[in-house]
VEXFI-761979 format. One record per residue: residue number from 1; residue in one letter; x negated, y, z negated of N, C-alpha, C in turn. Coordinates in steps of 0.05 Angstrom, whole numbers, plus 5000, padded with zeros to 4 digits. Each point is the difference from the previous one (the first is absolute). Example, Ala and Ser with C-alpha at 12.3 -4.5 7.8 and 13.67 -1.06 7.14 Angstrom:
[1, a, [4736, 4886, 4844], [5018, 5024, 5000], [4982, 5024, 5000]]
[2, s, [5007, 5021, 5014], [4984, 5024, 4999], [5015, 5022, 4986]]
//
This chain:
[1, m, [6109, 2076, 4193], [4977, 4999, 4981], [4995, 4972, 4991]]
[2, t, [4975, 4992, 5000], [4993, 4973, 4991], [5002, 4997, 4970]]
[3, a, [5012, 4978, 4991], [5003, 4995, 4971], [4973, 4995, 4987]]
[4, p, [4996, 5008, 4975], [4975, 4994, 4986], [4995, 4970, 4999]]
[5, r, [4975, 4993, 5003], [4993, 4971, 5001], [4988, 4991, 4974]]
[6, l, [5011, 4980, 4988], [4992, 4989, 4974], [4984, 4974, 5004]]
[7, a, [4978, 4997, 4986], [4985, 4975, 5000], [4995, 4990, 4971]]
[8, v, [5002, 4974, 4996], [4996, 4989, 4974], [4977, 4979, 5002]]
[9, w, [4980, 5002, 4983], [4976, 4984, 5003], [4995, 4984, 4974]]
[10, k, [4989, 4976, 5003], [4994, 4983, 4977], [4970, 4995, 4998]]
[11, f, [4989, 5004, 4976], [4973, 4991, 4995], [5001, 4978, 4978]]
[12, s, [4982, 4998, 4982], [5000, 4979, 4980], [5022, 5006, 4979]]
[13, s, [5021, 4984, 5001], [5023, 5005, 4983], [5019, 4976, 5001]]
[14, c, [5023, 5003, 4986], [5019, 4978, 4999], [5024, 5004, 5017]]
[15, d, [5002, 5023, 5014], [5023, 5008, 5017], [5023, 5011, 4985]]
[16, g, [4999, 5002, 4973], [5023, 5009, 4984], [5009, 5028, 5007]]
[17, c, [4981, 5018, 5006], [5008, 5027, 5006], [5012, 5003, 5027]]
[18, q, [4991, 4984, 5019], [5014, 4999, 5026], [5028, 4989, 4997]]
[19, l, [5004, 4980, 4983], [5026, 4989, 4996], [5019, 5021, 4987]]
[20, t, [4988, 5018, 4984], [5016, 5022, 4989], [5012, 5017, 5022]]
[21, l, [4985, 5004, 5021], [5010, 5016, 5023], [5023, 4984, 5013]]
[22, l, [4996, 4975, 5004], [5022, 4984, 5012], [5025, 4999, 4982]]
[23, d, [4995, 5002, 4973], [5023, 4999, 4982], [5017, 5025, 5001]]
[24, l, [4991, 5020, 5014], [5016, 5025, 5002], [5026, 4994, 5015]]
[25, e, [5000, 4980, 5018], [5024, 4990, 5014], [5017, 5023, 5012]]
[26, d, [5021, 5008, 4985], [5018, 5020, 5011], [4986, 5026, 5008]]
[27, e, [4981, 5008, 4983], [4985, 5025, 5005], [4984, 4997, 5026]]
[28, l, [4990, 4976, 5006], [4984, 4996, 5024], [5017, 5005, 5025]]
[29, v, [5025, 4993, 4998], [5018, 5005, 5023], [5001, 5030, 5006]]
[30, d, [5003, 5016, 4980], [5000, 5029, 5004], [4973, 5010, 5010]]
[31, l, [4978, 4989, 4988], [4974, 5009, 5008], [4993, 4993, 5029]]
[32, s, [5011, 4978, 5009], [4994, 4991, 5027], [5009, 5020, 5021]]
[33, g, [5019, 5017, 4993], [5009, 5020, 5018], [4983, 5025, 5000]]
[34, e, [4981, 5001, 4980], [4983, 5023, 4997], [4971, 4995, 5008]]
[35, l, [4992, 4975, 5003], [4973, 4993, 5006], [4999, 4974, 5016]]
[36, e, [4977, 4993, 5011], [4997, 4975, 5014], [4977, 4985, 4987]]
[37, i, [5002, 4974, 4999], [4980, 4983, 4987], [4978, 4994, 5021]]
[38, g, [4976, 5011, 4994], [4978, 4995, 5018], [4986, 4974, 4995]]
[39, c, [4998, 4993, 4974], [4987, 4975, 4992], [5009, 4993, 4972]]
[40, f, [5012, 4976, 4997], [5008, 4991, 4974], [5004, 4969, 5002]]
[41, l, [4977, 4986, 4998], [5000, 4971, 5007], [5016, 4984, 4980]]
[42, e, [5006, 5011, 4976], [5016, 4986, 4981], [5029, 4999, 5010]]
[43, a, [5008, 5019, 5017], [5027, 5001, 5010], [5003, 4991, 5029]]
[44, t, [4980, 5006, 5017], [5003, 4994, 5028], [4972, 4997, 5013]]
[45, s, [4998, 4983, 5020], [4975, 4996, 5014], [4996, 5021, 5022]]
[46, d, [5021, 5015, 5006], [4998, 5021, 5020], [4984, 5024, 4989]]
[47, t, [4982, 5010, 5016], [4984, 5023, 4992], [5000, 5021, 5022]]
[48, l, [4996, 5025, 4992], [4998, 5022, 5018], [4972, 5012, 4998]]
[49, p, [4989, 5011, 5021], [4972, 5011, 4998], [4999, 5025, 4983]]
[50, p, [4976, 5006, 4989], [4996, 5024, 4985], [5001, 5024, 5018]]
[51, p, [5001, 5024, 4989], [4997, 5007, 4971], [5026, 4996, 4985]]
[52, y, [4997, 5000, 4973], [5023, 4997, 4982], [5003, 5025, 4983]]
[53, d, [5024, 5008, 4995], [5005, 5024, 4984], [4996, 4994, 4971]]
[54, l, [5008, 4976, 4991], [4997, 4993, 4972], [4992, 4970, 4998]]
[55, s, [4978, 4995, 4987], [4991, 4973, 4994], [5003, 4994, 4970]]
[56, l, [5013, 4979, 4994], [5002, 4990, 4972], [4980, 4976, 4998]]
[57, v, [4982, 5002, 4981], [4979, 4979, 4997], [5003, 4986, 4974]]
[58, e, [5004, 4974, 5001], [5001, 4983, 4976], [4974, 4984, 4998]]
[59, g, [4990, 4996, 4976], [4977, 4983, 4996], [4973, 5015, 4997]]
[60, s, [4981, 4985, 4989], [4974, 5012, 4995], [4980, 4992, 5022]]
[61, v, [4978, 5014, 5000], [4978, 4993, 5018], [4983, 4979, 4986]]
[62, a, [5001, 4975, 5010], [4987, 4978, 4986], [4984, 4982, 5018]]
[63, a, [5002, 5004, 5027], [4986, 4984, 5019], [4984, 5018, 5019]]
[64, g, [4979, 4990, 5011], [4983, 5016, 5017], [5014, 5012, 5023]]
[65, a, [5018, 4985, 5012], [5015, 5010, 5024], [5019, 5023, 4992]]
[66, d, [5007, 5002, 4974], [5018, 5021, 4992], [4988, 5028, 5004]]
[67, l, [4974, 5003, 4998], [4987, 5026, 5001], [5005, 5013, 5027]]
[68, e, [4995, 4986, 5022], [5004, 5011, 5026], [5029, 5004, 5006]]
[69, r, [5017, 4982, 4991], [5029, 5001, 5005], [5012, 5024, 4987]]
[70, i, [4994, 5006, 4975], [5012, 5023, 4986], [4991, 5026, 5012]]
[71, r, [4976, 5001, 5010], [4991, 5025, 5013], [5015, 5004, 5026]]
[72, w, [5005, 4978, 5015], [5015, 5003, 5025], [5029, 5009, 4994]]
[73, i, [5012, 4989, 4979], [5028, 5008, 4993], [5001, 5029, 4993]]
[74, r, [4980, 5010, 4985], [4999, 5028, 4992], [4998, 5018, 5025]]
[75, e, [4984, 4992, 5019], [4996, 5015, 5024], [5026, 5002, 5016]]
[76, q, [5016, 4979, 4999], [5024, 4999, 5016], [5025, 5010, 4986]]
[77, s, [4997, 5010, 4975], [5023, 5008, 4984], [4999, 5029, 4993]]
[78, r, [5023, 5014, 5005], [5002, 5028, 4992], [5000, 5002, 4969]]
[79, h, [5016, 4983, 4988], [5001, 4998, 4970], [4995, 4971, 4992]]
[80, l, [4985, 4997, 4978], [4995, 4973, 4990], [5007, 5000, 4970]]
[81, v, [5019, 4982, 4993], [5009, 4997, 4972], [4993, 4972, 4991]]
[82, t, [4987, 4998, 4977], [4995, 4973, 4988], [5023, 4993, 4982]]
[83, i, [5008, 4975, 5000], [5023, 4991, 4984], [4992, 4976, 4983]]
[84, g, [5004, 5002, 4974], [4995, 4978, 4982], [4973, 5001, 4986]]
[85, a, [4998, 4985, 4978], [4976, 5000, 4984], [4975, 4990, 5015]]
[86, c, [5004, 4981, 5018], [4976, 4990, 5015], [4988, 5022, 5017]]
[87, a, [5017, 5015, 5014], [4990, 5022, 5018], [4991, 5024, 4985]]
[88, t, [5011, 5005, 4976], [4994, 5024, 4985], [4978, 4996, 4979]]
[89, a, [4997, 4975, 4991], [4980, 4995, 4978], [4986, 4973, 5002]]
[90, g, [5000, 4987, 5023], [4986, 4975, 5003], [5015, 4975, 4994]]
[91, g, [5022, 5003, 4984], [5018, 4978, 4994], [4989, 4980, 4980]]
[92, v, [5015, 4979, 4996], [4992, 4978, 4983], [4973, 4988, 5009]]
[93, q, [4996, 4999, 5026], [4976, 4988, 5011], [4975, 5016, 4993]]
[94, a, [5003, 5025, 4990], [4977, 5016, 4991], [4988, 4989, 4975]]
[95, l, [5013, 4980, 4987], [4988, 4987, 4977], [4974, 4987, 5008]]
[96, r, [4997, 4992, 5025], [4975, 4987, 5009], [4977, 5020, 4999]]
[97, n, [5005, 5026, 4999], [4979, 5020, 4999], [4984, 4998, 4974]]
[98, l, [5012, 4986, 4980], [4987, 4998, 4974], [4983, 4975, 4998]]
[99, s, [5001, 4983, 5020], [4986, 4974, 4998], [4984, 4995, 5026]]
[100, s, [4990, 4976, 5002], [4984, 4992, 5023], [5017, 4987, 5021]]
[101, l, [5005, 5014, 5022], [5017, 4989, 5021], [4988, 4974, 5012]]
[102, p, [4975, 4998, 5006], [4989, 4975, 5011], [5005, 4976, 4981]]
[103, e, [4999, 5005, 4974], [5004, 4978, 4981], [5029, 4990, 5002]]
[104, y, [5019, 5018, 5002], [5028, 4992, 5002], [5005, 4986, 5027]]
[105, q, [4988, 5010, 5021], [5004, 4988, 5026], [4990, 4972, 5001]]
[106, s, [4978, 4995, 4987], [4988, 4973, 5001], [5017, 4980, 4985]]
[107, v, [5016, 5009, 4980], [5017, 4983, 4985], [5027, 4995, 5015]]
[108, v, [5010, 5021, 5013], [5027, 4998, 5012], [5000, 4988, 5028]]
[109, y, [4979, 5007, 5016], [5000, 4993, 5029], [4979, 4979, 5006]]
[110, a, [5008, 4981, 5017], [4981, 4980, 5008], [4978, 5011, 5018]]
[111, r, [5007, 5020, 5017], [4981, 5013, 5018], [5001, 5030, 4997]]
[112, p, [4990, 5011, 4978], [5001, 5029, 4996], [4985, 5016, 5021]]
[113, d, [4982, 4987, 5015], [4985, 5014, 5021], [5017, 5009, 5023]]
[114, y, [5025, 4990, 5001], [5019, 5009, 5021], [5014, 5026, 4992]]
[115, l, [4998, 5008, 4975], [5015, 5024, 4990], [4985, 5026, 5008]]
[116, d, [5016, 5020, 5004], [4990, 5027, 5006], [5009, 5019, 4978]]
[117, s, [4994, 4993, 4975], [5009, 5016, 4977], [4979, 5020, 4992]]
[118, l, [5009, 5024, 4993], [4983, 5020, 4988], [4996, 4994, 4970]]
[119, d, [4979, 5010, 4988], [4995, 4995, 4972], [5022, 5012, 4982]]
[120, d, [5011, 5023, 5009], [5020, 5014, 4985], [5026, 5003, 5015]]
[121, s, [5022, 5002, 4986], [5026, 5007, 5011], [5005, 5029, 4993]]
[122, t, [5004, 5017, 5021], [5001, 5029, 4995], [5025, 5012, 5012]]
[123, p, [5010, 5022, 4990], [5023, 5014, 5011], [4994, 5012, 5027]]
[124, i, [5021, 5005, 5016], [4997, 5011, 5026], [4986, 5027, 4999]]
[125, s, [5006, 5016, 4980], [4988, 5027, 4997], [4970, 5000, 4997]]
[126, a, [4988, 4977, 4993], [4971, 4998, 4998], [4987, 5001, 5027]]
[127, h, [5015, 4997, 5022], [4989, 4997, 5026], [5010, 5021, 5021]]
[128, v, [5024, 5009, 4997], [5011, 5020, 5018], [5017, 5020, 4985]]
[129, p, [5004, 5024, 5011], [5019, 5019, 4987], [5028, 4989, 5000]]
[130, v, [5014, 5005, 4977], [5027, 4991, 4997], [5018, 5024, 4994]]
[131, d, [5023, 5001, 5013], [5018, 5023, 4997], [5017, 4998, 4975]]
[132, f, [5007, 4976, 4991], [5016, 4996, 4976], [4997, 4972, 4990]]
[133, e, [5000, 4996, 4974], [4999, 4974, 4988], [5026, 4994, 4985]]
[134, l, [5013, 4978, 5007], [5024, 4992, 4987], [4994, 4976, 4982]]
[135, r, [5003, 5004, 4974], [4992, 4980, 4980], [5020, 4978, 4997]]
[136, g, [4992, 4978, 4987], [5018, 4979, 4992], [4991, 4973, 5008]]
[137, c, [5009, 4979, 4985], [4994, 4973, 5006], [5025, 4983, 4994]]
[138, p, [5020, 4999, 5019], [4999, 5014, 5025], [5010, 5029, 4998]]
[139, i, [5000, 5014, 5022], [5011, 5027, 5000], [5030, 5000, 4996]]
[140, d, [5011, 5023, 4993], [5029, 5003, 4996], [5012, 5009, 5027]]
[141, k, [5022, 4987, 5008], [5011, 5005, 5026], [5012, 5028, 5002]]
[142, r, [5010, 5011, 4978], [5010, 5028, 5001], [4977, 5019, 5005]]
[143, q, [4978, 4996, 4987], [4977, 5017, 5005], [4989, 4997, 5028]]
[144, l, [5000, 4975, 5010], [4991, 4996, 5028], [5018, 5015, 5020]]
[145, l, [5026, 4999, 4995], [5018, 5015, 5018], [4995, 5030, 4998]]
[146, e, [4995, 5010, 4977], [4993, 5028, 4997], [4975, 5007, 5015]]
[147, v, [4979, 4983, 4999], [4975, 5006, 5014], [5005, 5001, 5030]]
[148, i, [5014, 4980, 5010], [5004, 4999, 5029], [5016, 5024, 5010]]
[149, t, [5022, 5006, 4986], [5016, 5023, 5008], [4985, 5027, 4997]]
[150, a, [4983, 5001, 4980], [4985, 5025, 4995], [4981, 5005, 5024]]
[151, f, [4986, 4979, 5009], [4982, 5004, 5022], [5014, 5005, 5026]]
[152, l, [5024, 4988, 5003], [5016, 5006, 5024], [5009, 5029, 5000]]
[153, a, [5004, 5011, 4976], [5009, 5028, 4998], [4976, 5019, 4997]]
[154, d, [4976, 4989, 5001], [4975, 5016, 4998], [4999, 5016, 4974]]
[155, r, [5006, 4986, 4978], [4998, 5012, 4973], [4986, 4981, 4981]]
[156, k, [4993, 5010, 4977], [4986, 4984, 4980], [5020, 4981, 4986]]
[157, p, [4993, 4975, 4996], [5019, 4981, 4986], [5004, 5009, 4971]]
[158, d, [5025, 4997, 4991], [5007, 5007, 4973], [4999, 4975, 4983]]
[159, i, [4976, 4993, 4991], [4996, 4976, 4984], [4992, 5009, 4972]]
[160, p, [5014, 4991, 4979], [4993, 5009, 4972], [4972, 4989, 4992]]
[161, t, [4987, 5017, 4984], [4973, 4992, 4990], [5000, 4998, 4970]]
[162, h, [5023, 5001, 4987], [5001, 4997, 4971], [4997, 4971, 4993]]
[163, s, [4999, 4994, 4974], [4995, 4973, 4990], [5026, 4984, 4999]]
[164, v, [4997, 4974, 4996], [5022, 4981, 4997], [5017, 5008, 4976]]
[165, c, [4988, 5012, 4980], [5015, 5008, 4976], [5024, 5018, 5007]]
[166, f, [4996, 5018, 5019], [5022, 5017, 5009], [5023, 4983, 5012]]
[167, e, [4993, 4979, 5014], [5020, 4983, 5012], [5015, 4984, 4978]]
[168, c, [4986, 4993, 4979], [5014, 4987, 4978], [5021, 5018, 4988]]
[169, k, [4992, 5025, 4996], [5019, 5020, 4989], [5024, 5004, 5018]]
[170, l, [4995, 5003, 5026], [5021, 5004, 5019], [5019, 4976, 5001]]
[171, r, [4989, 4976, 4996], [5016, 4975, 5002], [5014, 4994, 4973]]
[172, g, [4991, 5014, 4979], [5011, 4994, 4974], [4988, 4975, 4987]]
[173, a, [4977, 4992, 5009], [4987, 4976, 4989], [4985, 5006, 4974]]
[174, t, [5003, 4982, 4981], [4986, 5003, 4975], [4970, 4996, 5004]]
[175, c, [4984, 5016, 4987], [4970, 4998, 5003], [4992, 4973, 4987]]
[176, v, [4988, 4983, 5016], [4993, 4973, 4989], [4976, 5002, 4981]]
[177, t, [4983, 5020, 5004], [4977, 5003, 4982], [5010, 5010, 4972]]
[178, v, [5017, 5020, 4999], [5009, 5011, 4975], [5019, 4980, 4985]]
[179, a, [5018, 4988, 5016], [5021, 4983, 4987], [4990, 4972, 4994]]
[180, r, [4982, 4989, 5017], [4993, 4972, 4997], [4970, 4995, 4997]]
[181, g, [4984, 5021, 5003], [4971, 4996, 4999], [4989, 4984, 5024]]
[182, t, [5013, 5004, 5023], [4992, 4986, 5024], [4979, 5016, 5015]]
[183, p, [4977, 4989, 5007], [4980, 5015, 5016], [5013, 5009, 5027]]
[184, c, [4995, 5025, 5007], [5012, 5012, 5023], [4982, 5021, 5012]]
[185, l, [4996, 4999, 5027], [4984, 5020, 5014], [5017, 5023, 5011]]
[186, g, [5026, 5001, 4992], [5018, 5021, 5011], [4989, 5028, 4997]]
[187, p, [4988, 5008, 4977], [4991, 5028, 4998], [4978, 5008, 5019]]
[188, v, [4985, 4981, 5012], [4978, 5007, 5018], [5006, 4991, 5028]]
[189, t, [5023, 4989, 5006], [5007, 4989, 5026], [5020, 5018, 5015]]
[190, q, [4995, 5004, 5025], [5017, 5018, 5016], [5028, 4987, 5004]]
[191, a, [5020, 5016, 5000], [5028, 4991, 5003], [5004, 4990, 5029]]
[192, g, [5022, 4985, 5003], [5007, 4990, 5026], [5017, 4975, 4999]]
[193, c, [4997, 4985, 4979], [5014, 4974, 4998], [5028, 5003, 4987]]
[194, g, [5006, 5023, 4988], [5025, 5003, 4986], [4999, 4988, 4972]]
[195, a, [4975, 4998, 4989], [4996, 4988, 4974], [5011, 4972, 4998]]
[196, l, [4995, 4984, 5021], [5012, 4973, 5002], [4993, 4982, 4976]]
[197, c, [4974, 4998, 4994], [4992, 4981, 4979], [5009, 5010, 4972]]
[198, p, [4995, 5025, 4993], [5009, 5009, 4974], [5030, 4997, 4996]]
[199, a, [5016, 5004, 5021], [5029, 4998, 4998], [5008, 4971, 4992]]
[200, y, [4983, 4981, 5005], [5005, 4972, 4993], [4983, 4990, 4977]]
[201, g, [4990, 5020, 4984], [4985, 4993, 4976], [4971, 4992, 5004]]
[202, r, [4989, 5004, 5024], [4972, 4994, 5005], [4984, 5026, 5003]]
[203, g, [4975, 4998, 4992], [4982, 5023, 5004], [4993, 5005, 5029]]
[204, c, [4994, 5025, 5007], [4992, 5006, 5027], [4973, 4988, 5006]]
[205, y, [4997, 4989, 5024], [4975, 4987, 5009], [4983, 5018, 5017]]
[206, g, [5009, 5025, 5005], [4984, 5018, 5016], [5001, 4996, 5030]]
[207, c, [5023, 4989, 5010], [5002, 4994, 5029], [4996, 5024, 5018]]
[208, f, [5008, 5024, 4991], [4998, 5023, 5017], [4975, 5016, 4995]]
[209, g, [4981, 4989, 4986], [4974, 5013, 4996], [5001, 5024, 4981]]
[210, p, [4977, 5012, 4995], [4999, 5021, 4980], [5014, 5026, 5010]]
[211, v, [5011, 5015, 4981], [5011, 5026, 5008], [4977, 5017, 5010]]
[212, p, [5006, 5017, 5020], [4978, 5015, 5013], [4986, 5019, 4981]]
[213, t, [4975, 5004, 5004], [4984, 5020, 4986], [5004, 5027, 5015]]
[214, t, [5007, 5020, 4985], [5005, 5027, 5013], [4976, 5018, 4997]]
[215, p, [4998, 5021, 5016], [4978, 5018, 4998], [4997, 5013, 4973]]
[216, g, [5023, 5004, 4986], [4999, 5012, 4974], [4990, 4981, 4978]]
[217, g, [4994, 4976, 5006], [4990, 4981, 4980], [5020, 4979, 4991]]
[218, g, [5025, 5002, 5009], [5019, 4980, 4992], [4995, 4973, 5014]]
[219, g, [5010, 4979, 4988], [4996, 4973, 5012], [5006, 4979, 4979]]
[220, p, [4993, 4975, 5007], [5006, 4978, 4981], [4981, 5001, 4976]]
[221, n, [5010, 5003, 4976], [4983, 5000, 4976], [4996, 4972, 4990]]
[222, t, [4984, 4985, 5015], [4996, 4972, 4994], [4984, 4997, 4973]]
[223, r, [4984, 5020, 4993], [4985, 4998, 4975], [5019, 5000, 4976]]
[224, a, [5021, 5017, 5002], [5019, 5001, 4978], [5017, 4975, 4998]]
[225, m, [5001, 4985, 5023], [5016, 4975, 5000], [4986, 4978, 4985]]
[226, l, [4974, 5001, 4998], [4985, 4978, 4987], [5010, 4992, 4972]]
[227, p, [5001, 5020, 4981], [5010, 4992, 4974], [5029, 4990, 5000]]
[228, l, [5016, 5010, 5018], [5028, 4991, 5001], [5001, 4971, 5010]]
[229, l, [4985, 4993, 5020], [5000, 4973, 5010], [4988, 4981, 4979]]
[230, r, [4980, 5009, 4985], [4989, 4983, 4979], [5021, 4996, 4978]]
[231, r, [5014, 5021, 4993], [5021, 4998, 4979], [5021, 4980, 5008]]
[232, d, [5005, 4998, 5026], [5021, 4981, 5010], [4989, 4972, 5004]]
[233, g, [4976, 4995, 4990], [4990, 4973, 4999], [4980, 4991, 5022]]
[234, l, [4991, 5019, 5016], [4982, 4992, 5022], [4971, 5004, 4991]]
[235, s, [4983, 4981, 5008], [4971, 5004, 4996], [4989, 5017, 5022]]
[236, e, [4975, 5008, 4998], [4988, 5016, 5021], [4999, 4984, 5026]]
[237, a, [4995, 4974, 4998], [5000, 4983, 5025], [5028, 4999, 5012]]
[238, d, [5020, 4999, 4983], [5028, 5000, 5010], [5006, 5026, 5014]]
[239, i, [4991, 5022, 4988], [5005, 5027, 5012], [4987, 5002, 5027]]
[240, a, [4975, 4990, 5002], [4986, 5001, 5026], [5015, 4984, 5021]]
[241, r, [5011, 4977, 4992], [5015, 4984, 5019], [5026, 5014, 5008]]
[242, l, [5013, 5014, 4981], [5025, 5013, 5006], [4996, 5022, 5021]]
[243, y, [4977, 5014, 4999], [4995, 5020, 5020], [4991, 4989, 5027]]
[244, r, [4990, 4975, 4999], [4989, 4988, 5025], [5020, 4981, 5012]]
[245, t, [5022, 5011, 5009], [5020, 4983, 5014], [5004, 5011, 5028]]
[246, f, [5022, 5012, 5005], [5007, 5009, 5027], [4983, 5023, 5010]]
[247, n, [4990, 5017, 4981], [4984, 5023, 5008], [4973, 5000, 4986]]
[248, a, [4987, 4977, 5002], [4975, 4996, 4985], [4978, 5020, 5007]]
[249, e, [5000, 5010, 5025], [4979, 5018, 5008], [5009, 5029, 5002]]
[250, a, [5024, 5006, 4991], [5008, 5028, 4997], [4981, 5012, 4980]]
[251, p, [4986, 5022, 5006], [4978, 5010, 4983], [5007, 5003, 4971]]
[252, e, [5024, 5010, 4994], [5007, 5005, 4972], [5005, 4974, 4985]]
[253, f, [5012, 4980, 5013], [5004, 4974, 4987], [4974, 4984, 4998]]
[254, a, [4983, 5002, 5020], [4975, 4986, 5000], [4982, 5011, 4977]]
[255, e, [5001, 5027, 4996], [4984, 5012, 4978], [5011, 4992, 4973]]
[256, a, [5027, 4998, 4998], [5012, 4992, 4975], [4993, 4971, 4993]]
[257, a, [4999, 4983, 5020], [4992, 4972, 4995], [4971, 4998, 4991]]
[258, r, [4982, 5016, 5014], [4972, 5000, 4992], [4996, 5010, 4972]]
[259, r, [5015, 5021, 4992], [4998, 5011, 4974], [5009, 4980, 4979]]
[260, a, [5021, 4985, 5005], [5010, 4980, 4981], [4979, 4978, 4996]]
[261, e, [4987, 4992, 5022], [4979, 4979, 4998], [4976, 5010, 4984]]
[262, e, [4993, 5025, 5004], [4977, 5011, 4986], [5006, 5001, 4970]]
[263, e, [5024, 5007, 4992], [5007, 5002, 4972], [5002, 4972, 4987]]
[264, a, [5003, 4980, 5017], [5001, 4972, 4990], [4973, 4990, 4992]]
[265, r, [4979, 5012, 5011], [4973, 4990, 4995], [4989, 5009, 4973]]
//
């Protein structure tokens, strides 16, 4: 029986999520006996022809050539999983969606006419069907391992969708908002980091994006967060900037930023 074929692809991103896969180290040795690498240019220049059983896609669609390429990858992949904030929510580079790209290009580049940039940076799911989204900036290697093994076993990945506040409790970390009045997005951010920042006395920056909205109406209550963030010393402009970081174009965070700006007027 032929081993399942894995492919890892990069679009507009920093490579951090691909490096998380390489950081698995010992686990990769075990995985290598269960699958074969069809394409992973961060690790090897050797490639195998499609089709691929599982494609992991890092990065956002931000250049004209990306459109045709992501459609081809989708066609050649049995399963397609997006990894990281760039692929799932447009990434930090989605901040350009709020401004004039040509203006920035004219300031930064001597010959912007050579660039093939799209006006917006968008997640992969805006262009092709996606089988699963793994959040994070960067992603967590334990969650990545769970996703890979889940698809190898033909089951749904067991990734928690509760908030970072649950991770603080599990870790025994003191709530920085209650104890210190530190602004924190933990209540509206999906778990995955192990409450890394709050455990060291810093507020959550929302690296893993908003907690999912459920059919029953549950989801990130960003409206209720506004008075808490104000109480902790943030202006409406500060609140908008806090939401516009790693997951600036995640719909719930983008709406929260817009709402804060409107209330500032």
